[in-house]
C-alpha positions, 0 to 999 in steps of 0.5 A, a space after each residue: 472478517 474486518 481488519 482493525 488497526 489496533 494491537 492485539 492485547 498482550 499476555 502479561 508475560 509479553 507485556 513484561 518482555 516489552 517493558 524490558 525491551 523498552 527500557 533496554 532501548 532507552 538505555 541503549 539510546 542513551 549509551 549511543 548518544 554518550 559515546 559521540 560526546 566522549 569521541 568529541 572530547 577525545 578528538 578535541 584533546 588529541 592534537 596528533 591523532 591522524 584519523 579525526 574524520 574517521 572518528 567523526 564518521 564513527 560518531 555519526 554511525 553511533 548517533 544514528 544507531 542510538 536514534 534508531 533505538 530511540 525511535 523504536 520506543 514509539 513502535 511498542 505502542 500504536 504509532 502513526 505512519 510518520 513514526 514508521 517513515 522516520 524509523 525507516 529513514 533512520 534505519 536507512 541512514 544507519 545502514 549507509 553510515 555503517 557500511 561506509 564505516 565498515 569499508 573505511 575500517 578495511 582501509 584503516 586497519 592495515 594502517 593501524 597494523 603497520 603502526 603497530 609493526 613500526 612500533 614493534 620495529 622501534 622497540 626492537 631498535 631500542 633493544 638493539 641500541 640498549 645492547 650496543 650501549 651495553 657493549 660500549 659500556 663494556 668496552 669502556 670498562 675494558 679500556 679502563 682496565 687496560 689503562 689501569 693495567 698498562 699504567 701498573 705494568 709500565 710503572 717500572 722498567 724492571 723486566 721481572 717486576 713487569 711480568 710479576 705485576 702483569 700477573 697480579 693485576 690480571 688476577 685482580 681485574 679478572 678474578 682469576 684462580 691462577 695465571 702463569 707465564 711460560 718462558 723459552 729455555 736455553 735450547 729453545 725446545 721447551 717452555 719453562 714455568 717461570 712466573 705464577 700468580 699464587 706460587 711465590 717460587 714456581 718449581 720450573 716445570 717444562 713443556 715441549 715447545 712443539 706441543 700442538 696446543 702451544 703451536 696453535 696458540 703461537 700461530 694466532 694473535 688472539 687469546 684461545 681457549 685450551 683444555 684444562 688438562 693441557 700440560 701448560 694448564 695444569 698449574 694447580 691440582 684439581 679437586 674432585 668436588 668442582 669442575 676446573 674453570 675455563 682456561 685461555 692462553 695467549 702468546 706474548 711477543 719477546 722483542 728483546 731477550 738479551 741479558 734477560 736470563 732465567 737460570 740458563 736462559 740464552 741471550 737470544 732464544 730460538 722462539 720469539 714468544 712466551 706463553 701466558 695461561 689464565 684460569 677462571 675459578 673452578 667453583 663457579 660457572 663463569 665463562 670467558 666473555 669477548 671483552 675479557 679475551 680482548 683485555 687479555 690480548 691487549 695486555 699481552 701486547 702491552 707487556 711486549 712493549 714494556 719488555 722492549 722498553 725495559 730492554 732498551 733502557 737496560 742497553 742504554 744503562 749499559 751504554 751509559 756506564 760504558 760511556 762513563 767509564 770511557 769518559 773517566 778514562 778519557 778524563 784521566 788521559 786528558 789530565 795526564 796529557 795536560 800534566 805532560 804538556 805542563 811538564 814539557 812546557 815547564 821544561 822548555 821554559 827552563 831550558 829556554 831560559 838556561 840556554 838563552 843566558 849563555 847565548 846572551 853572553 856569547 852574542 853580547 860579547 861577540 858583538 862587542 868583540 866585533 866592534 874592536 879592531 880585528 884581523 880579517 881571520 879574527 873577524 871571520 871567526 867572530 862572524 861565524 860565532 854570531 851566525 852559529 849562535 843566531 842559528 841556535 836561537 832560531 832553532 830554539 824559537 822554532 822548538 818553542 813555536 812548535 811546542 805551543 802550536 801542538 798544545 794549542 797555547 799559541 794564539 794569533 795576535 791580530 792588529 792593524 799593520 802595514 802589509 806593504 812594509 812587511 814585504 819591504 822589510 823582509 826584502 831588506 833582511 834577505 838582500 844582504 845574504 842574497 847579494 853575497 850569493 849573487 842572487 837577484 831578488 824581485 818583489 812585485 806587489 799587485 796594485 789592488 793589494 791593500 796597504 794596511 791589513 788586520 792580522 798577526 804581522 809577526 807570524 806573517 813575517 816569520 812565514 814569509 822570511 822562512 819561505 824566502 830564506 829557503 829560496 835563498 838558502 837552496 839557490 846557488 845562482 839565478 834569481 828569486 821572484 816574490 809576488 803578492 796579490 789578492 787571491 781571486 775566488 776562481 783560484 780557490 778551485 786550484 786542483 793542487 789545493 783540493 783540501 783547502 776550502 776558503 770561505 770568503 766573508 765581508 771585511 776579509 780577503 785572501 793574500 796569495 804569495 808566490 816565491 819562485 826560485 831557480 835553485 836545487 829543486 826537489 823530487 815531487 815524491 819528496 814534497 810532502 816530507 817538507 811539511 813534516 817536523 824534523 824531516 828533510 828532503 834527501 836532495 836538499 839535505 845533501 846539498 845544504 845540511 844546515 837546517 832542523 827540518 822545522 821551518 816549513 812545518 811551523 810555517 804550515 801551522 801558522 798558515 793554517 791558524 790564519 785560515 790558509 794553506 801552503 804548498 810547494 811545486 817543483 818539476 824535479 831536482 835542479 829545476 827550481 821550486 815555487 812555494 805558494 801560500 794563502 792567508 786570510 787577512 782583515 780589511 781595516 776601516 778607511 779611517 784607520 788606513 791613513 794612520 800607520 799603526 803604532 808598532 815599535 820596532 828596533 831599528 838601530 840604523 835610524 836612532 840616536 846613539 848618544 847614551 853617555 851618562 845615562 844611568 841604568 840599573 840592572 837586576 838579575 840573579 845570574 852573575 854572568 848575565 848581569 855582567 854581560 848586560 852591564 858590558 853592553 850598556 857600558 859600551 854604549 856609554 851608560 853609567 850602569 849599576 848592577 844588583 842581584 836581588 829585588 830587595 837590593 834593587 828597591 833599596 838602590 833605585 833612585 831618581 837618577 836612574 832613568 832605566 831599570 833592566 830586570 830579569 823576570 824569569 825568577 817568578 813573580 819577584 820581578 813583577 812585584 818589584 815593578 809594582 814596588 818601584 811604582 809605589 816608591 815613586 809616586 810621580 810618574 815622571 820620577 819613575 824610571 823606565 822598567 824593561 823586562 829581560 826574558 827568554 819568553 815573550 809570549 802573550 801571557 808574559 807580555 800581559 803580566 808586564 803591562 799589568 804591573 806597569 812595565 815599559 818594555 819587554 826584550 827577548 834574550 839574547 841581546 847584541 850591541 845593535 839590538 841594545 842600541 835600538 832598544 834604548 833609542 826606541 825606549 827613550 823616544 817612545 817610553 814603551 817597547 814590547 818585543 814579541 817572539 
């Protein structure tokens, strides 16, 4: 049988099948060739696809598959060996590429699955972030509600309003059916229903405070759910149609309970907490959320803070009211004290004037009598009168000084003065008395003590006179040593003056004066009494009863005013005393130190006594005082005219009158008279010298006299020698202001 290369004839059905296969292979080839084009387009457009080379390989596989199907079209007819070779080659290449692609997919699919896993992870993370954002939004909403509630709660500081506002705002914010506050009772054994949201006047039900649920809530600082059937939760009758809503309870710290009473509520309770109960609506399926519970807990703490602030405010209000009452009482006491001081001062001023007027007459007439021819016995009597009246004048001055020291009206008059002259003048005043008692006086002034100082010269001299005078008074024999020097800083730490703490400053120094005598001495236990007014040491009072007990007390006040201290030392009776005082004085400028300050003084022994024919006018409402003053002036040779009123004085005064003495105690009358006299005499040289006679030469009186243009101010009583000195200084300087 011969072989042939021709294909056997096909049945018609087979031809139809071949035809369909032919068409199918064609379309398969077209489809295979189109897919790579689409992949190429995808790779070109996708800049982030990580598997481009895989797509290229997959495209090659598809192209080879399409080429295989395309070549297969020629196998349905007679074909040459070349077609068979091409077909075989295409199938081999297709097999190789398909195997490589399959192997590659084994590696790629896990990566693709991991990408999917990562995608799922990112989705889960996104969902978790969404939940956290929801929580944050919820917390922000809760915080907003807390701020709103806190603002409403703290908008008042009334305790009852705070608690009622808390229930109302919680009910509105959380849409509560009921909210109530249980407060501890007086006994501390029960909780009483005190505030509710829906009821205006709660009945006041009570629940034992030791109930297990209450103990559980009080022991926790969180809001806890409780059973709707709990006694503190049965706030409203339950209907049968709906289940009661969920209930939570939270404790409210009561930081201050005083004066916050409900019925018989105590000032301090045995429990430190109240109980707040909150109920959700019973006609809904709502449940308590975490953020709502947190809101309730925060509000409970805020209520506690607000209540404590309210309690503090109430305590402050009560303290303020008490303070205002005390201030009113103190102000009333101050006014009464001021009235008493003014009354006392007025009384002292009247008594001072009324006492000095007869004293003026006694001293003036006694001094006039002293200048006449007297027997030794008569002269002794006159001198005794003068000494007694001078002692009385000193006592009056001491009482006035003490009065002004106690009410604070006495002020230091600081000016530049000759410090060395003060010591010498005191020595000259004391020497006559000391010489009578045959006492030797020794004054030692340190070389470094400034010649001039700034301070109150008169008060310093008064203190020095008193201390030295006491040394002379209580010494029968021996000597008295006066030492003055600048206190050194190391002496400030003297153990005897523990309460004295001097403060050194630029332009000031501390003057230290010691007065040592060999007199009666004093018992150490009696020394503190010396500085007490109206008190005397028994030893000194027995040996020398002359004294009022005011001198050292006033000296101590003067020294304290000058920022100093005074003390006395003695080893006992009969062993003498050492009095020491320190005062703070200013140092004047070098330019002023060489110039003696102007300080007119009455020194009759150094002035002219020729007043014959000097026309003087005396005005005063007291006849005796006028007559005495007239007698003094006439004794000095003056031509004196007296008047009893301001109108008469203004009418009588003329150009011939050189000096006018007037009593200014009668009020503003004397001051107005001085102004009227100045108006009457327009030219200054034509005006008489106007001198005020007064019983008070304090700063106010002196300023008034200077303001109205008076030329002098003299303190009564006045002796012949004093009047002689007054006229001499007045005519020489045309101004003279004596200080008390």
